[in-house]
N, C-alpha and C positions, 0 to 999 in steps of 0.2 A: 670793780674798782670799789678799794676803801672808801664808804662816808666820812664824812667828817662833818659833824655836828658845831655846827658857828649861835655864840647868841648874840642879842642885842641888848644892850641896858639903856632906860630912859633917866633920865636926869635925874629921880628920886630912887632910883639903882643906886647910880655910879655913887651918889652920894653918903647911899649905906655902904656900899665896898669902901670908898675909901675912910669911910667915917669921919666925913666933913657936913656943913648943913650945905643945901642948898648955894644960900648966897656967898657959899665959898667958895662954889664951883663957877660959880659966875664970877667971881673975882679974877679967880687962875684963868677963865679962857680971856679974859680981856688982860689982862697983866703977866702970865705966864707962859713963852712960847714954845714951853716942853710940855705943857697940860695938852692930851688930844681932843682934836676935835673934831665935834659932833659931823655926823652925818646927817641928812633931811630925809626922811620916808613918813613920807604921808604926811606931809607938814609938824610934825615933830622931830624933834633932834631923838638920834641914839648913838653911842657909842659900842661898836664891836667886842665883843669881851678880849680880843688876843691886845687892841689898843689900851683897854686899861689895865690886862697883865702886862706887858709890858712901862708902862708907866709905876705902878708899883716895884716893878724889879728896879727901874731907872732909879726910884728913891732910896730902896733899900739897896744899892750900890753906890748909893753915897753921890748923884747925880747932880746935885745943887753945890755940893763939895768939891767938884773936879772941875 
């Protein structure tokens, strides 16, 4: 069986990947229905690599303009 390596990103990492501020991440969580919701792990919020990849693809494909 092939193992799949999955990654979890914390708030600062997601902000860096998306090239936005931490405050922008909080705003998007509150106001953007397409922004992925984090999972609570050990009392902290994390996003999976797949969630972030899908969100970037959504933006690149003009998701907000459709």
